Biotite code that builds the C-alpha atoms (Angstrom):
import biotite.structure as struc

atoms = struc.array([
    struc.Atom([12.128, 58.964, -10.720], chain_id="A", res_id=1, res_name="UNK", atom_name="CA", element="C"),
    struc.Atom([12.746, 58.309, -7.496], chain_id="A", res_id=2, res_name="UNK", atom_name="CA", element="C"),
    struc.Atom([7.947, 57.443, -6.843], chain_id="A", res_id=3, res_name="UNK", atom_name="CA", element="C"),
    struc.Atom([8.174, 55.422, -10.184], chain_id="A", res_id=4, res_name="UNK", atom_name="CA", element="C"),
    struc.Atom([11.304, 53.098, -8.332], chain_id="A", res_id=5, res_name="UNK", atom_name="CA", element="C"),
    struc.Atom([10.040, 51.986, -5.365], chain_id="A", res_id=6, res_name="UNK", atom_name="CA", element="C"),
    struc.Atom([6.671, 51.804, -7.020], chain_id="A", res_id=7, res_name="UNK", atom_name="CA", element="C"),
    struc.Atom([8.732, 49.223, -9.013], chain_id="A", res_id=8, res_name="UNK", atom_name="CA", element="C"),
    struc.Atom([7.683, 50.755, -12.714], chain_id="A", res_id=9, res_name="UNK", atom_name="CA", element="C"),
    struc.Atom([9.168, 51.102, -15.269], chain_id="A", res_id=10, res_name="UNK", atom_name="CA", element="C"),
    struc.Atom([11.143, 54.611, -16.154], chain_id="A", res_id=11, res_name="UNK", atom_name="CA", element="C"),
    struc.Atom([11.032, 56.112, -19.517], chain_id="A", res_id=12, res_name="UNK", atom_name="CA", element="C"),
    struc.Atom([13.261, 59.141, -19.787], chain_id="A", res_id=13, res_name="UNK", atom_name="CA", element="C"),
    struc.Atom([15.254, 61.810, -21.232], chain_id="A", res_id=14, res_name="UNK", atom_name="CA", element="C"),
    struc.Atom([19.182, 61.181, -22.126], chain_id="A", res_id=15, res_name="UNK", atom_name="CA", element="C"),
    struc.Atom([20.369, 63.784, -19.277], chain_id="A", res_id=16, res_name="UNK", atom_name="CA", element="C"),
    struc.Atom([23.105, 63.861, -17.287], chain_id="A", res_id=17, res_name="UNK", atom_name="CA", element="C"),
    struc.Atom([20.993, 64.444, -14.287], chain_id="A", res_id=18, res_name="UNK", atom_name="CA", element="C"),
    struc.Atom([19.271, 61.332, -14.760], chain_id="A", res_id=19, res_name="UNK", atom_name="CA", element="C"),
    struc.Atom([22.296, 59.306, -15.335], chain_id="A", res_id=20, res_name="UNK", atom_name="CA", element="C"),
    struc.Atom([23.613, 60.460, -11.660], chain_id="A", res_id=21, res_name="UNK", atom_name="CA", element="C"),
    struc.Atom([20.555, 59.251, -10.320], chain_id="A", res_id=22, res_name="UNK", atom_name="CA", element="C"),
    struc.Atom([19.377, 56.097, -12.428], chain_id="A", res_id=23, res_name="UNK", atom_name="CA", element="C"),
    struc.Atom([22.324, 54.676, -13.707], chain_id="A", res_id=24, res_name="UNK", atom_name="CA", element="C"),
    struc.Atom([21.613, 51.936, -16.110], chain_id="A", res_id=25, res_name="UNK", atom_name="CA", element="C"),
    struc.Atom([18.018, 51.214, -14.381], chain_id="A", res_id=26, res_name="UNK", atom_name="CA", element="C"),
    struc.Atom([15.974, 53.258, -16.679], chain_id="A", res_id=27, res_name="UNK", atom_name="CA", element="C"),
    struc.Atom([15.725, 53.513, -20.820], chain_id="A", res_id=28, res_name="UNK", atom_name="CA", element="C"),
    struc.Atom([16.691, 56.611, -21.826], chain_id="A", res_id=29, res_name="UNK", atom_name="CA", element="C"),
    struc.Atom([15.354, 58.450, -25.184], chain_id="A", res_id=30, res_name="UNK", atom_name="CA", element="C"),
    struc.Atom([16.984, 61.084, -26.795], chain_id="A", res_id=31, res_name="UNK", atom_name="CA", element="C"),
    struc.Atom([15.496, 64.403, -27.016], chain_id="A", res_id=32, res_name="UNK", atom_name="CA", element="C"),
    struc.Atom([15.167, 64.217, -30.501], chain_id="A", res_id=33, res_name="UNK", atom_name="CA", element="C"),
    struc.Atom([13.928, 61.148, -31.161], chain_id="A", res_id=34, res_name="UNK", atom_name="CA", element="C"),
    struc.Atom([10.192, 61.431, -32.914], chain_id="A", res_id=35, res_name="UNK", atom_name="CA", element="C"),
    struc.Atom([7.385, 61.412, -29.715], chain_id="A", res_id=36, res_name="UNK", atom_name="CA", element="C"),
    struc.Atom([5.698, 58.469, -31.826], chain_id="A", res_id=37, res_name="UNK", atom_name="CA", element="C"),
    struc.Atom([8.989, 56.626, -31.647], chain_id="A", res_id=38, res_name="UNK", atom_name="CA", element="C"),
    struc.Atom([9.392, 56.803, -27.842], chain_id="A", res_id=39, res_name="UNK", atom_name="CA", element="C"),
    struc.Atom([5.694, 55.705, -27.542], chain_id="A", res_id=40, res_name="UNK", atom_name="CA", element="C"),
    struc.Atom([6.088, 52.572, -29.407], chain_id="A", res_id=41, res_name="UNK", atom_name="CA", element="C"),
    struc.Atom([9.553, 51.567, -27.618], chain_id="A", res_id=42, res_name="UNK", atom_name="CA", element="C"),
    struc.Atom([6.950, 52.152, -24.159], chain_id="A", res_id=43, res_name="UNK", atom_name="CA", element="C"),
    struc.Atom([4.220, 50.198, -25.766], chain_id="A", res_id=44, res_name="UNK", atom_name="CA", element="C"),
    struc.Atom([6.624, 47.329, -27.061], chain_id="A", res_id=45, res_name="UNK", atom_name="CA", element="C"),
    struc.Atom([7.864, 47.230, -23.407], chain_id="A", res_id=46, res_name="UNK", atom_name="CA", element="C"),
    struc.Atom([5.145, 46.572, -21.884], chain_id="A", res_id=47, res_name="UNK", atom_name="CA", element="C"),
    struc.Atom([3.389, 44.523, -24.845], chain_id="A", res_id=48, res_name="UNK", atom_name="CA", element="C"),
    struc.Atom([7.108, 41.993, -23.103], chain_id="A", res_id=49, res_name="UNK", atom_name="CA", element="C"),
    struc.Atom([6.982, 42.567, -19.800], chain_id="A", res_id=50, res_name="UNK", atom_name="CA", element="C"),
    struc.Atom([5.453, 39.445, -18.153], chain_id="A", res_id=51, res_name="UNK", atom_name="CA", element="C"),
    struc.Atom([5.385, 41.886, -14.704], chain_id="A", res_id=52, res_name="UNK", atom_name="CA", element="C"),
    struc.Atom([3.593, 44.455, -16.305], chain_id="A", res_id=53, res_name="UNK", atom_name="CA", element="C"),
    struc.Atom([0.954, 41.716, -18.101], chain_id="A", res_id=54, res_name="UNK", atom_name="CA", element="C"),
    struc.Atom([0.429, 40.033, -15.216], chain_id="A", res_id=55, res_name="UNK", atom_name="CA", element="C"),
    struc.Atom([-0.452, 43.071, -13.326], chain_id="A", res_id=56, res_name="UNK", atom_name="CA", element="C"),
    struc.Atom([-2.854, 43.976, -16.702], chain_id="A", res_id=57, res_name="UNK", atom_name="CA", element="C"),
    struc.Atom([-4.441, 40.542, -16.401], chain_id="A", res_id=58, res_name="UNK", atom_name="CA", element="C"),
    struc.Atom([-4.694, 40.909, -11.841], chain_id="A", res_id=59, res_name="UNK", atom_name="CA", element="C"),
    struc.Atom([-6.726, 44.000, -12.348], chain_id="A", res_id=60, res_name="UNK", atom_name="CA", element="C"),
    struc.Atom([-8.996, 43.268, -15.612], chain_id="A", res_id=61, res_name="UNK", atom_name="CA", element="C"),
    struc.Atom([-9.709, 39.702, -13.890], chain_id="A", res_id=62, res_name="UNK", atom_name="CA", element="C"),
    struc.Atom([-10.196, 40.394, -10.221], chain_id="A", res_id=63, res_name="UNK", atom_name="CA", element="C"),
    struc.Atom([-11.762, 43.554, -10.237], chain_id="A", res_id=64, res_name="UNK", atom_name="CA", element="C"),
    struc.Atom([-14.135, 44.210, -6.885], chain_id="A", res_id=65, res_name="UNK", atom_name="CA", element="C"),
    struc.Atom([-16.725, 45.002, -9.780], chain_id="A", res_id=66, res_name="UNK", atom_name="CA", element="C"),
    struc.Atom([-16.316, 41.783, -11.708], chain_id="A", res_id=67, res_name="UNK", atom_name="CA", element="C"),
    struc.Atom([-15.732, 39.431, -8.303], chain_id="A", res_id=68, res_name="UNK", atom_name="CA", element="C"),
    struc.Atom([-19.194, 40.510, -7.500], chain_id="A", res_id=69, res_name="UNK", atom_name="CA", element="C"),
    struc.Atom([-21.189, 39.527, -10.553], chain_id="A", res_id=70, res_name="UNK", atom_name="CA", element="C"),
    struc.Atom([-19.099, 36.048, -10.912], chain_id="A", res_id=71, res_name="UNK", atom_name="CA", element="C"),
    struc.Atom([-19.095, 35.313, -7.419], chain_id="A", res_id=72, res_name="UNK", atom_name="CA", element="C"),
    struc.Atom([-21.627, 37.133, -4.820], chain_id="A", res_id=73, res_name="UNK", atom_name="CA", element="C"),
    struc.Atom([-24.435, 38.160, -7.199], chain_id="A", res_id=74, res_name="UNK", atom_name="CA", element="C"),
    struc.Atom([-25.285, 34.841, -7.975], chain_id="A", res_id=75, res_name="UNK", atom_name="CA", element="C"),
    struc.Atom([-25.844, 33.839, -4.551], chain_id="A", res_id=76, res_name="UNK", atom_name="CA", element="C"),
    struc.Atom([-28.247, 36.886, -3.702], chain_id="A", res_id=77, res_name="UNK", atom_name="CA", element="C"),
    struc.Atom([-29.883, 35.749, -6.899], chain_id="A", res_id=78, res_name="UNK", atom_name="CA", element="C"),
    struc.Atom([-30.360, 32.452, -5.484], chain_id="A", res_id=79, res_name="UNK", atom_name="CA", element="C"),
    struc.Atom([-31.518, 33.198, -2.027], chain_id="A", res_id=80, res_name="UNK", atom_name="CA", element="C"),
])
């Protein structure tokens, strides 16, 4: 939880007193009896609507070294 907070990642955790003591209101809690598919749906919904996460995914997708090479560098080498 602490490492995720330092990395500015969203945190989802069980609704346990120890987690409340550490994270207070800065995380998303789920009950221990909540169905796993319901928890997964909440996480997916959060990520689908989080602009920071969406931007991060776009950067990873569009600015990978493989894509930069294929679109920018490889054509230069072929023209030579």
